[in-house]
C-alpha positions in Angstrom: -104.1 92.8 -39.4 -104.0 89.1 -39.0 -101.1 87.0 -40.1 -102.7 85.7 -43.3 -103.8 89.2 -44.4 -100.5 90.7 -43.5 -98.7 88.2 -45.6 -101.2 88.8 -48.5 -100.5 92.5 -48.3 -96.8 92.0 -48.3 -97.0 89.8 -51.4 -99.5 92.0 -53.3 -98.5 95.5 -52.4 -96.4 96.0 -55.5 -99.4 95.1 -57.7 -101.6 97.4 -55.7 -99.1 100.3 -56.1 -99.0 99.6 -59.8 -102.8 99.7 -60.0 -103.0 103.0 -58.1 -100.4 104.5 -60.5 -102.4 103.3 -63.6 -105.6 104.8 -62.1 -103.9 108.1 -61.3 -102.4 108.3 -64.8 -105.7 107.5 -66.4 -107.5 110.2 -64.3 -105.0 112.9 -65.3 -105.2 112.0 -69.0 -109.1 111.8 -68.8 -109.4 115.2 -67.1 -107.2 116.9 -69.6 -108.8 115.2 -72.6 -112.4 115.7 -71.5 -111.8 119.4 -70.8 -110.6 119.7 -74.4 -113.7 117.8 -75.7 -116.1 120.0 -73.7 -114.4 123.2 -75.0 -114.7 121.9 -78.6 -118.4 121.1 -78.1 -119.1 124.5 -76.4 -117.4 126.3 -79.3 -120.4 125.7 -81.5 -118.5 123.8 -84.1 -120.9 120.8 -83.7 -124.1 122.7 -83.2 -125.4 121.8 -86.6 -124.7 118.1 -86.2 -127.7 115.8 -85.8 -127.9 112.7 -83.8 -127.4 109.4 -85.6 -124.6 107.4 -87.2 -124.2 109.6 -90.3 -121.1 111.7 -90.3 -121.4 115.5 -89.6 -119.3 117.6 -92.0 -117.7 121.0 -91.7 -117.6 123.9 -94.1 -114.9 122.1 -96.1 -117.0 119.0 -96.5 -114.8 116.9 -94.3 -116.2 114.8 -91.4 -116.0 116.5 -88.0 -114.9 114.6 -85.0 -113.7 115.1 -81.5 -110.3 113.7 -80.3 -111.6 110.5 -78.8 -108.4 108.5 -79.4 -107.3 108.5 -75.8 -110.8 107.6 -74.7 -110.8 104.6 -77.0 -107.5 103.5 -75.6 -109.0 103.5 -72.1 -111.9 101.4 -73.4 -109.5 98.9 -74.9 -107.6 98.7 -71.6 -110.8 98.0 -69.8 -111.6 95.2 -72.3 -108.1 93.7 -71.7 -108.4 93.8 -67.9 -109.4 90.2 -67.5 -106.3 89.1 -69.4 -103.9 91.4 -67.6 -105.3 90.9 -64.1 -105.6 87.2 -64.6 -102.0 86.8 -65.8 -100.2 89.2 -63.5 -102.4 89.1 -60.4 -104.3 85.9 -60.4 -101.8 83.3 -61.7 -99.1 84.2 -59.1 -101.6 84.4 -56.3 -101.3 80.8 -55.3 -98.9 79.6 -58.0 -95.9 81.5 -56.7 -96.1 79.9 -53.3 -96.7 76.5 -54.8 -93.8 76.8 -57.2 -91.4 78.0 -54.5 -92.7 75.5 -51.9 -93.3 78.3 -49.4 -97.0 77.4 -49.1 -96.1 74.4 -46.9 -94.0 76.5 -44.7 -96.8 79.1 -44.3 -99.3 76.4 -43.5 -96.9 74.9 -40.9 -97.1 78.2 -39.0 -100.7 77.4 -37.9 -102.5 79.2 -40.8 -105.2 77.0 -42.2 -105.7 76.4 -46.0 -108.9 78.4 -45.8 -107.1 81.4 -44.2 -104.2 81.2 -46.6 -106.5 81.3 -49.6 -109.1 83.7 -48.2 -106.5 86.3 -47.2 -104.9 86.3 -50.6 -108.0 86.1 -52.7 -110.0 88.6 -50.7 -107.3 91.3 -51.1 -106.9 90.5 -54.8 -110.6 90.5 -55.4 -111.0 93.9 -53.6 -108.2 95.4 -55.6 -109.6 94.0 -58.9 -113.1 95.3 -58.1 -111.7 98.8 -57.2 -109.5 99.1 -60.3 -112.0 97.8 -62.8 -114.9 99.7 -61.3 -113.1 103.0 -61.2 -111.8 102.6 -64.7 -115.3 101.8 -66.0 -116.7 104.8 -64.2 -113.9 107.0 -65.6 -114.7 105.9 -69.2 -118.4 106.7 -68.8 -117.6 110.1 -67.3 -115.0 110.9 -70.0 -117.4 109.8 -72.8 -120.3 112.0 -71.8 -119.5 115.0 -74.1 -119.1 112.7 -77.1 -121.9 110.2 -76.2 -123.9 108.8 -79.1 -122.8 111.3 -81.7 -121.2 110.9 -85.1 -118.3 113.0 -83.8 -117.9 111.0 -80.7 -118.5 107.4 -79.5 -121.7 105.5 -79.8 -122.9 103.2 -77.0 -122.7 100.1 -79.2 -119.0 100.6 -80.2 -116.9 97.8 -78.7 -114.9 100.1 -76.5 -118.1 101.5 -75.0 -120.2 98.4 -74.8 -117.5 96.2 -73.3 -115.2 98.8 -71.8 -117.7 100.4 -69.4 -120.5 99.4 -66.9 -120.8 96.6 -64.4 -119.7 93.9 -66.9 -116.2 95.4 -66.8 -116.0 94.5 -63.1 -117.5 91.0 -63.6 -115.1 90.3 -66.5 -112.1 91.4 -64.4 -113.1 89.1 -61.5 -113.6 86.3 -64.1 -110.0 86.9 -65.3 -108.7 86.9 -61.7 -110.6 83.7 -60.9 -109.2 82.0 -64.1 -105.6 83.0 -63.1 -106.1 81.8 -59.5 -107.3 78.4 -60.5 -104.6 78.1 -63.2 -102.0 78.8 -60.5 -103.3 76.1 -58.3 -103.6 73.5 -61.1 -100.4 74.1 -63.0 -98.0 75.0 -60.2 -95.6 76.8 -62.5 -96.4 80.5 -62.6 -95.3 81.0 -66.2 -97.3 78.1 -67.4 -100.3 79.3 -65.4 -99.9 82.8 -67.0 -99.9 81.2 -70.4 -103.0 79.2 -69.6 -104.7 82.2 -68.2 -103.9 84.2 -71.4 -105.4 81.5 -73.5 -108.6 81.1 -71.5 -109.3 84.8 -70.9 -108.6 85.8 -74.5 -110.9 83.1 -75.8 -113.7 84.2 -73.4 -113.2 87.9 -74.4 -113.5 87.0 -78.1 -116.5 84.8 -77.4 -118.4 87.6 -75.6 -117.6 90.0 -78.4 -118.9 87.6 -80.9 -122.1 87.1 -78.9 -122.7 90.8 -79.0 -122.3 91.1 -82.8 -124.3 88.0 -83.4 -127.1 89.2 -81.1 -126.9 85.8 -79.4 -128.4 86.9 -76.1 -130.0 90.2 -77.0 -132.0 89.9 -80.2 -132.5 92.9 -82.4 -135.8 94.8 -82.6 -137.7 95.0 -85.9 -138.8 98.5 -87.1 -141.3 98.8 -89.9 -142.3 101.8 -92.1 -145.5 101.5 -94.1 -145.4 101.6 -97.9 -142.5 103.4 -99.5 -142.3 106.0 -96.7 -138.8 106.7 -95.5 -137.8 104.7 -92.4 -137.8 106.6 -89.1 -134.5 108.1 -88.1 -132.4 105.4 -86.5 -130.8 107.8 -84.1 -128.4 105.9 -81.8 -129.8 102.4 -82.6 -127.3 99.6 -83.3 -128.2 98.3 -86.8 -127.7 94.7 -87.7 -127.3 95.8 -91.4 -130.4 93.7 -92.2 -132.9 95.7 -94.2 -135.8 94.3 -96.3 -139.3 94.5 -97.7 -142.5 93.0 -96.5 -145.4 91.6 -98.6 -149.1 91.7 -97.7 -148.8 88.1 -96.4 -146.0 89.1 -94.1 -143.1 87.5 -96.0 -139.8 89.3 -95.6 -137.5 89.7 -98.6 -134.1 91.2 -99.0 -133.9 94.9 -99.7 -132.0 94.3 -102.9 -135.2 93.1 -104.6 -136.0 96.8 -104.9 -132.6 98.5 -104.6 -134.0 102.1 -104.6 -133.7 104.4 -101.6 -136.9 106.3 -102.5 -138.9 107.9 -105.2 -140.9 106.6 -108.2 -138.6 103.7 -108.9 -139.1 102.3 -105.4 -142.9 102.7 -105.5 -143.2 101.0 -108.8 -140.9 98.1 -107.8 -142.8 97.6 -104.5 -146.2 97.6 -106.3 -144.9 95.2 -108.9 -143.7 92.7 -106.3 -146.5 93.2 -103.9 -144.5 94.8 -101.1 -146.5 96.9 -98.7 -143.8 98.0 -96.1 -140.1 98.2 -95.4 -138.2 97.1 -92.3 -134.9 97.2 -90.6 -133.5 95.4 -87.6 -131.5 97.2 -84.8 -131.0 97.4 -81.1 -132.2 100.6 -79.3 -130.0 102.4 -76.9 -131.9 100.9 -73.9 -130.4 97.5 -74.9 -127.1 98.8 -73.6 -128.1 97.8 -70.1 -129.5 94.5 -71.3 -126.1 93.6 -72.8 -124.4 94.9 -69.6 -126.5 92.8 -67.1 -126.4 89.7 -69.2 -122.6 89.9 -69.5 -122.4 90.6 -65.8 -124.5 87.6 -64.9 -122.6 85.2 -67.2 -119.1 86.4 -66.4 -119.8 86.9 -62.7 -121.5 83.4 -62.5 -118.4 81.8 -64.1 -116.2 83.6 -61.6 -118.1 82.2 -58.7 -118.0 78.7 -60.2 -114.2 78.9 -60.7 -113.6 80.1 -57.2 -115.8 77.3 -55.8 -113.7 74.8 -57.8 -110.5 76.4 -56.5 -111.7 76.0 -52.9 -112.7 72.4 -53.4 -109.3 71.5 -55.0 -107.4 73.2 -52.1 -108.5 70.3 -49.9 -106.5 67.9 -52.0 -103.5 70.0 -53.1 -100.5 71.7 -51.5 
């Protein structure tokens, strides 16, 4: 191990140990919780439940559900990874040496700026990728018995859509990159952590808003002819936008004929010239569209931030 890598390991080993402990704890909880979920599903209690977002009820009329609370906590943790990794791993990465003035001493030992940065960031990026990737895989494995069922977790729920898949890794690397650049720019570690908290939280909120607004992944339109009941939505993610279509193709709000079915609906549609009904939703296949678009955006931003950090290193320290 070269001098720069050895120094990087010495400075980051506590964080790496903490990450390993978090992973180990998550795995133990996941194995125990998933085993209970599988036993509940295999008991036959949910055999009568259909797919789709409608609640499945038991003999007492109360909704049936699996204990997915710990799973949702893991999803929330995965969503928070950019903030946590950026603040506690990224911000001190360069910022601590700059604040204490030890960076000049290290560089005076014959280590170039490129080596000093590369050793630290490579180890941090490797640790971030491993932690976020394994936690994302753990969530997906844990969720399988409850996947896309009313008694479990649907793919479009925030904890599943943003707490699993490759976008989790890209988001974590984005957070690390924000913290690293903040540590270089601000010099004070606490100030860099505060700036990282602000930026990563804002980006997390922006990405979640883009999901709900269907900004990058537009919803599909599903049409049922006449007053026929609409096809079962299954595990589609509805926009909540339902309506009626005239013969000319004009789309009106569903409240123009606020009847679910039957004679009232047929008479109202005939009176207003409506020939079909529609609703807008994203099918389950759009899960991967959301994932890869998020990965491209967040991963691209991470690359840009690291490039800026490298360029600034030429003028700072």
